[in-house]
C-alpha positions as a printed NumPy array, in Angstrom:
array([[-21.439,  76.424,  38.12 ],
       [-25.229,  76.619,  38.516],
       [-27.024,  79.961,  38.934],
       [-28.932,  78.537,  41.922],
       [-27.527,  80.494,  44.908],
       [-27.992,  77.704,  47.467],
       [-28.292,  74.378,  45.675],
       [-25.909,  74.853,  42.774],
       [-22.796,  72.63 ,  42.705],
       [-19.262,  73.697,  41.901],
       [-16.47 ,  71.718,  40.281],
       [-15.028,  70.94 ,  43.741],
       [-17.051,  68.224,  45.521],
       [-15.122,  68.559,  48.796],
       [-17.891,  70.574,  50.425],
       [-20.867,  68.749,  48.911],
       [-23.332,  67.881,  51.686],
       [-25.881,  65.057,  51.488],
       [-29.479,  66.263,  51.868],
       [-32.925,  65.128,  50.8  ],
       [-32.936,  61.584,  49.462],
       [-29.268,  61.204,  50.381],
       [-29.789,  62.615,  53.868],
       [-31.147,  61.025,  57.015],
       [-33.805,  61.95 ,  59.559],
       [-31.261,  61.937,  62.356],
       [-29.114,  64.473,  60.496],
       [-31.767,  67.049,  61.386],
       [-31.545,  66.292,  65.11 ],
       [-27.755,  66.205,  65.123],
       [-27.439,  69.221,  62.841],
       [-29.555,  71.639,  64.87 ],
       [-27.933,  70.584,  68.132],
       [-24.426,  70.804,  66.663],
       [-25.264,  74.218,  65.242],
       [-26.288,  75.462,  68.699],
       [-23.067,  74.158,  70.251],
       [-20.834,  75.474,  67.475],
       [-22.394,  78.939,  67.644],
       [-22.06 ,  79.109,  71.432],
       [-18.433,  77.983,  71.254],
       [-17.673,  80.485,  68.485],
       [-19.099,  83.427,  70.43 ],
       [-17.039,  82.537,  73.503],
       [-13.813,  81.304,  71.898],
       [-13.617,  84.189,  69.418],
       [-14.793,  86.721,  72.015],
       [-17.58 ,  87.895,  69.711],
       [-19.024,  90.262,  72.309],
       [-20.831,  92.365,  69.719],
       [-22.752,  89.317,  68.5  ],
       [-23.978,  88.013,  71.857],
       [-27.42 ,  89.579,  71.557],
       [-28.051,  88.354,  68.002],
       [-26.559,  84.852,  68.125],
       [-28.141,  83.854,  71.441],
       [-31.513,  83.582,  69.658],
       [-30.483,  81.03 ,  66.987],
       [-28.459,  79.187,  69.66 ],
       [-31.537,  78.698,  71.848],
       [-33.853,  78.067,  68.915],
       [-31.583,  75.4  ,  67.451],
       [-31.424,  73.669,  70.847],
       [-35.213,  73.772,  71.174],
       [-35.755,  72.518,  67.649],
       [-33.32 ,  69.639,  68.175],
       [-35.311,  68.577,  71.249],
       [-38.564,  68.785,  69.296],
       [-37.121,  66.698,  66.491],
       [-35.678,  63.979,  68.721],
       [-38.983,  63.654,  70.603],
       [-40.859,  63.326,  67.31 ],
       [-38.318,  60.789,  66.073],
       [-38.593,  58.667,  69.21 ],
       [-42.377,  58.886,  69.184],
       [-42.532,  57.851,  65.536],
       [-40.182,  54.916,  66.032],
       [-42.052,  53.649,  69.075],
       [-45.4  ,  53.997,  67.283],
       [-44.124,  52.152,  64.224],
       [-42.917,  49.177,  66.301],
       [-46.214,  48.979,  68.206],
       [-45.058,  50.306,  71.578],
       [-47.122,  53.512,  71.389],
       [-50.845,  53.14 ,  70.748],
       [-51.094,  56.507,  68.996],
       [-48.971,  59.361,  67.726],
       [-48.835,  62.766,  69.384],
       [-50.586,  65.518,  67.388],
       [-48.306,  67.171,  64.822],
       [-47.374,  70.437,  66.559],
       [-44.414,  72.2  ,  68.161],
       [-45.377,  71.537,  71.782],
       [-42.195,  70.005,  73.218],
       [-43.706,  69.593,  76.68 ],
       [-46.666,  67.751,  75.194],
       [-44.42 ,  65.566,  73.045],
       [-42.258,  64.744,  76.04 ],
       [-45.252,  64.096,  78.293],
       [-46.745,  61.745,  75.703],
       [-43.604,  59.586,  75.812],
       [-43.302,  59.705,  79.6  ],
       [-46.941,  58.696,  80.032],
       [-46.357,  55.668,  77.802],
       [-43.978,  54.332,  80.494],
       [-41.951,  52.533,  77.83 ],
       [-40.739,  49.092,  78.881],
       [-37.074,  50.043,  78.744],
       [-35.079,  51.408,  81.657],
       [-32.631,  53.391,  79.507],
       [-35.331,  55.193,  77.498],
       [-37.184,  56.128,  80.69 ],
       [-33.951,  57.434,  82.22 ],
       [-33.069,  59.497,  79.136],
       [-36.533,  61.054,  79.123],
       [-36.171,  61.889,  82.806],
       [-32.795,  63.544,  82.137],
       [-34.42 ,  65.621,  79.387],
       [-37.054,  67.026,  81.757],
       [-35.188,  70.103,  82.979],
       [-34.368,  71.202,  79.427],
       [-38.029,  70.771,  78.43 ],
       [-39.245,  72.818,  81.395],
       [-36.765,  75.631,  80.714],
       [-37.5  ,  76.028,  77.019],
       [-41.244,  75.414,  77.287],
       [-41.449,  78.181,  79.892],
       [-40.139,  80.816,  77.473],
       [-41.422,  79.343,  74.189],
       [-44.242,  76.816,  74.387],
       [-44.981,  76.674,  70.658],
       [-41.666,  77.347,  68.901],
       [-42.564,  80.914,  67.927],
       [-40.957,  83.276,  70.438],
       [-37.361,  82.311,  69.629],
       [-38.048,  82.876,  65.936],
       [-40.078,  86.1  ,  65.915],
       [-39.765,  89.386,  67.803],
       [-43.546,  89.62 ,  68.122],
       [-45.743,  86.674,  69.102],
       [-48.995,  85.7  ,  67.407],
       [-51.028,  87.7  ,  69.906],
       [-48.988,  90.835,  69.2  ],
       [-46.942,  90.712,  72.394],
       [-43.153,  91.157,  72.504],
       [-41.497,  87.733,  72.521],
       [-39.551,  86.675,  75.606],
       [-40.921,  89.7  ,  77.483],
       [-40.52 ,  87.871,  80.775],
       [-36.773,  87.482,  80.24 ],
       [-34.006,  90.082,  80.184],
       [-30.693,  88.189,  80.061],
       [-29.244,  84.828,  79.054],
       [-25.621,  83.841,  79.693],
       [-23.976,  82.153,  76.731],
       [-21.349,  80.393,  78.886],
       [-24.136,  78.816,  80.95 ],
       [-25.971,  77.874,  77.76 ],
       [-22.79 ,  76.433,  76.192],
       [-22.04 ,  74.289,  79.245],
       [-25.568,  72.915,  79.464],
       [-25.666,  72.218,  75.726],
       [-22.94 ,  69.642,  76.37 ],
       [-25.22 ,  67.763,  78.757],
       [-28.189,  68.177,  76.435],
       [-26.161,  66.738,  73.555],
       [-25.278,  63.72 ,  75.668],
       [-28.911,  63.152,  76.678],
       [-30.26 ,  63.565,  73.14 ],
       [-27.572,  61.302,  71.702],
       [-28.3  ,  58.662,  74.34 ],
       [-32.054,  58.787,  73.766],
       [-31.676,  58.703,  70.005],
       [-29.305,  55.741,  69.888],
       [-31.066,  53.784,  72.613],
       [-34.289,  54.119,  70.622],
       [-32.526,  52.697,  67.567],
       [-31.255,  49.781,  69.65 ],
       [-34.609,  49.241,  71.337],
       [-36.494,  49.024,  68.043],
       [-33.907,  46.581,  66.645],
       [-34.149,  44.424,  69.771],
       [-37.943,  44.225,  69.568],
       [-37.571,  42.262,  66.348],
       [-35.826,  39.498,  68.284],
       [-39.039,  38.818,  70.206],
       [-37.179,  38.794,  73.533],
       [-38.954,  41.139,  75.932],
       [-41.672,  41.077,  78.549],
       [-44.547,  43.418,  79.325],
       [-42.254,  45.527,  81.503],
       [-38.707,  44.728,  80.364],
       [-36.866,  45.225,  77.095],
       [-34.229,  42.84 ,  75.829],
       [-31.536,  45.098,  77.29 ],
       [-33.352,  45.078,  80.649],
       [-33.527,  41.283,  80.612],
       [-29.782,  41.129,  80.005],
       [-29.247,  43.388,  83.029],
       [-31.562,  41.248,  85.141],
       [-29.779,  38.05 ,  84.1  ],
       [-26.517,  39.654,  85.19 ],
       [-28.02 ,  40.462,  88.597],
       [-29.259,  36.929,  89.279],
       [-27.175,  34.256,  91.063],
       [-26.226,  30.96 ,  89.336],
       [-29.041,  28.469,  88.804],
       [-27.641,  26.289,  91.577],
       [-28.477,  29.056,  94.058],
       [-32.034,  29.629,  92.903],
       [-34.341,  28.908,  95.805],
       [-31.802,  30.187,  98.3  ],
       [-31.499,  33.51 , 100.12 ],
       [-29.163,  34.744,  97.359],
       [-32.01 ,  34.391,  94.864],
       [-34.447,  36.228,  97.137],
       [-32.029,  39.119,  97.595],
       [-31.416,  39.357,  93.85 ],
       [-35.148,  39.186,  93.164],
       [-35.849,  42.068,  95.537],
       [-33.044,  44.151,  94.002],
       [-34.391,  43.537,  90.492],
       [-37.969,  44.352,  91.489],
       [-36.888,  47.606,  93.105],
       [-34.649,  48.751,  90.264],
       [-37.104,  47.979,  87.464],
       [-40.314,  48.616,  89.46 ],
       [-41.614,  45.09 ,  88.883],
       [-44.455,  43.253,  90.569],
       [-44.023,  39.572,  91.448],
       [-45.871,  38.608,  88.26 ],
       [-43.738,  40.927,  86.119],
       [-40.581,  39.529,  87.712],
       [-41.721,  35.961,  86.969],
       [-42.37 ,  36.864,  83.324],
       [-38.898,  38.406,  83.081],
       [-37.346,  35.218,  84.481],
       [-39.356,  33.098,  82.01 ],
       [-38.036,  35.246,  79.142],
       [-34.462,  34.847,  80.415],
       [-34.81 ,  31.056,  80.655],
       [-36.163,  30.943,  77.094],
       [-33.195,  32.874,  75.704],
       [-30.005,  30.971,  74.832],
       [-27.669,  33.827,  75.702],
       [-29.349,  35.036,  78.891],
       [-29.974,  31.533,  80.238],
       [-26.25 ,  30.905,  79.85 ],
       [-25.548,  34.026,  81.913],
       [-27.067,  32.258,  84.937],
       [-25.279,  29.007,  84.151],
       [-27.882,  27.281,  81.982],
       [-26.939,  25.087,  79.014],
       [-28.861,  24.87 ,  75.733],
       [-28.161,  22.254,  73.058],
       [-27.509,  23.118,  69.444],
       [-30.007,  21.562,  67.005],
       [-27.582,  18.954,  65.567],
       [-23.978,  19.913,  66.235],
       [-22.267,  18.193,  69.167],
       [-19.479,  19.743,  71.225],
       [-17.033,  17.014,  70.208],
       [-17.765,  17.69 ,  66.549],
       [-16.862,  21.336,  67.015],
       [-13.596,  20.311,  68.678],
       [-12.806,  18.049,  65.699],
       [-13.311,  20.999,  63.375],
       [-10.973,  23.108,  65.524],
       [ -8.441,  20.275,  65.488],
       [ -8.338,  20.369,  61.674],
       [ -8.325,  24.185,  61.705],
       [ -5.189,  24.147,  63.864],
       [ -3.474,  21.974,  61.262],
       [ -4.141,  24.656,  58.662],
       [ -3.295,  27.531,  61.005],
       [ -0.659,  26.213,  63.409],
       [  0.675,  29.661,  64.281],
       [ -2.534,  31.683,  64.128],
       [ -4.511,  30.513,  67.165],
       [ -5.316,  33.536,  69.275],
       [ -3.26 ,  35.883,  67.101],
       [ -4.14 ,  38.686,  64.739],
       [ -4.054,  37.804,  61.005],
       [ -0.707,  38.463,  59.356],
       [ -0.171,  40.671,  56.329],
       [  1.867,  38.804,  53.735],
       [  3.387,  40.497,  50.682],
       [  2.345,  38.927,  47.385],
       [  5.979,  38.645,  46.315],
       [  6.586,  36.138,  49.104],
       [  4.097,  33.581,  47.772],
       [  5.6  ,  30.551,  46.043],
       [  3.736,  28.082,  43.877],
       [  5.083,  25.135,  45.859],
       [  3.714,  26.603,  49.067],
       [  0.322,  27.202,  47.466],
       [  0.143,  23.628,  46.175],
       [  1.109,  22.246,  49.569],
       [ -1.531,  24.409,  51.259],
       [ -4.255,  23.29 ,  48.846],
       [ -3.348,  19.649,  49.512],
       [ -3.383,  20.145,  53.277],
       [ -6.696,  21.981,  53.042],
       [ -8.241,  19.13 ,  51.039],
       [ -7.015,  16.605,  53.603],
       [ -8.521,  18.597,  56.48 ],
       [-11.888,  18.809,  54.75 ],
       [-11.778,  15.081,  53.988],
       [-10.978,  14.298,  57.633],
       [-14.279,  15.95 ,  58.577],
       [-16.358,  14.375,  55.816],
       [-17.893,  11.715,  58.064],
       [-18.493,  14.149,  60.918],
       [-19.576,  17.441,  59.394],
       [-22.651,  16.44 ,  57.426],
       [-25.169,  18.95 ,  56.107],
       [-27.036,  19.518,  59.366],
       [-23.826,  19.8  ,  61.383],
       [-22.319,  22.152,  58.802],
       [-25.384,  24.408,  58.989],
       [-25.132,  24.589,  62.781],
       [-21.391,  25.225,  62.55 ],
       [-21.858,  28.081,  60.105],
       [-24.6  ,  29.599,  62.266],
       [-22.355,  29.296,  65.325],
       [-19.508,  31.105,  63.543],
       [-21.659,  34.004,  62.338],
       [-23.399,  34.259,  65.712],
       [-19.958,  34.688,  67.262],
       [-19.161,  37.338,  64.683],
       [-22.232,  39.252,  65.867],
       [-24.295,  38.987,  62.688],
       [-27.608,  38.159,  64.417],
       [-29.298,  37.576,  67.772],
       [-29.034,  34.111,  69.384],
       [-32.847,  33.893,  69.25 ],
       [-32.535,  33.414,  65.492],
       [-30.009,  30.587,  65.685],
       [-32.369,  27.836,  64.534],
       [-33.734,  30.03 ,  61.743],
       [-30.269,  30.92 ,  60.463],
       [-29.074,  27.312,  60.675],
       [-32.136,  26.196,  58.71 ],
       [-31.355,  28.815,  56.063],
       [-27.751,  27.629,  55.754],
       [-28.953,  24.025,  55.529],
       [-31.331,  24.88 ,  52.696],
       [-28.522,  26.549,  50.741],
       [-25.992,  23.733,  51.107],
       [-27.102,  21.662,  48.134],
       [-24.895,  18.736,  47.102],
       [-21.738,  17.243,  48.63 ],
       [-19.457,  19.496,  46.612],
       [-21.08 ,  22.588,  48.104],
       [-20.828,  21.085,  51.584],
       [-17.082,  20.485,  51.161],
       [-16.572,  23.967,  49.709],
       [-18.394,  25.608,  52.626],
       [-16.435,  23.522,  55.146],
       [-13.209,  24.59 ,  53.454],
       [-14.199,  28.241,  53.562],
       [-14.819,  28.017,  57.291],
       [-11.483,  26.31 ,  57.861],
       [ -9.809,  29.132,  55.92 ],
       [-11.017,  31.747,  58.405],
       [ -8.255,  32.817,  60.763],
       [-10.852,  34.027,  63.27 ],
       [-12.759,  30.724,  63.305],
       [-11.723,  29.724,  66.829],
       [-12.475,  33.158,  68.296],
       [-15.904,  33.331,  66.657],
       [-16.817,  29.768,  67.587],
       [-15.984,  30.474,  71.213],
       [-18.067,  33.661,  71.232],
       [-20.827,  31.938,  69.314],
       [-20.918,  29.013,  71.737],
       [-21.256,  31.379,  74.667],
       [-24.038,  33.365,  73.   ],
       [-25.773,  30.158,  71.897],
       [-25.855,  28.876,  75.464],
       [-23.164,  26.188,  75.109],
       [-21.038,  27.265,  78.078],
       [-19.141,  23.975,  78.381],
       [-18.187,  24.183,  74.707],
       [-17.106,  27.809,  75.059],
       [-14.895,  26.85 ,  77.997],
       [-13.285,  24.033,  76.001],
       [-12.66 ,  26.32 ,  73.048],
       [-11.145,  28.977,  75.308],
       [ -8.489,  26.692,  76.76 ],
       [ -4.981,  26.386,  75.294],
       [ -4.639,  23.311,  73.015],
       [ -2.632,  21.371,  75.601],
       [ -5.414,  21.774,  78.176],
       [ -8.34 ,  20.994,  75.91 ],
       [-10.298,  17.812,  76.447],
       [ -9.738,  15.66 ,  73.336],
       [-12.827,  14.896,  71.247],
       [-14.193,  11.393,  71.025],
       [-13.907,   9.247,  67.913],
       [-14.072,  11.153,  64.649],
       [-17.052,   9.213,  63.36 ],
       [-19.438,  10.249,  66.126],
       [-22.204,   7.691,  66.448],
       [-25.426,   8.611,  64.72 ],
       [-27.149,   7.358,  67.83 ],
       [-25.787,  10.412,  69.634],
       [-27.409,  12.775,  67.156],
       [-30.85 ,  14.224,  67.581]])
């Protein structure tokens, strides 16, 4: 064991904690807030009456420091992705940090709401400690007794409000992570984030009703909720119409680059041959001892036949779209990147042997149907998603296997 009293390691790694290069910025936020909650709970649950006066100080300080850290984290993330024009000065002024973010009027409803919910905690702690000193030292920088305007603090009240604070901080922290990730998709307007646009799409009537009173009512509701002008509303609608997934939410259809709906249904038809009992079911766990060589040989033969049956339909461009559709349904990327991902798959396909191998790997996937249905919906192919979601007996049969090249783009 090392002689270092705090950073030495023992032979038992059970209690090794990751810090430094193995740690994470958010561990600081979560750690200080969890420490405040754990201390408050310990004092109350263990009836540590003698420790009320000493532990209340680290409880409040840890809560304040967690707020400071989350505000600095959010500010840094928003600056790095170009939403904030400048950083707040590096200090311990939580009211200033909070005000800097509020003044930015971030184009995301959830972030604005989380900041609003944080306001009462900011006001309370800033009132007694505006620079992070008075909860740490008995005497302030100007020689005055710290917290001289306060006499009592109730740990039960603190404990109960720490629960709400934890919820607000957690919501702000994780929404910021999501917001920054969404910005990379390019889907947002000057006033609305990608998440806001999804909400707006869900509030709008079907396309067939646009231009009617139903549209006007929805428009007014959206403008009021998100504080949008007519121009800002129009830009939000333009962004929705340009997005495969959101346009589908109002009933719009968007074509895939090369893959036709009937071609997808032909793939599913061959997939059902390979997985006759798996459609809509969870994958089975099969013991290795139950495999027989004859069964494996028969399966390989059937698999080869299914791939061959698609050889005149699933060409390189169709295979790339199909692969992108599957992984979109699995949630691997945003629909906005569909063309880019399909182009990447196309580039990696290579010769005919690779095309057949990739087709076979897709047919092997027991979740192919589920992911294709989800992918079709997210890609804006509602009619295809509806066909894929029907039981086999109710599905519209595909056209001829060798779909005419004249039908292709």
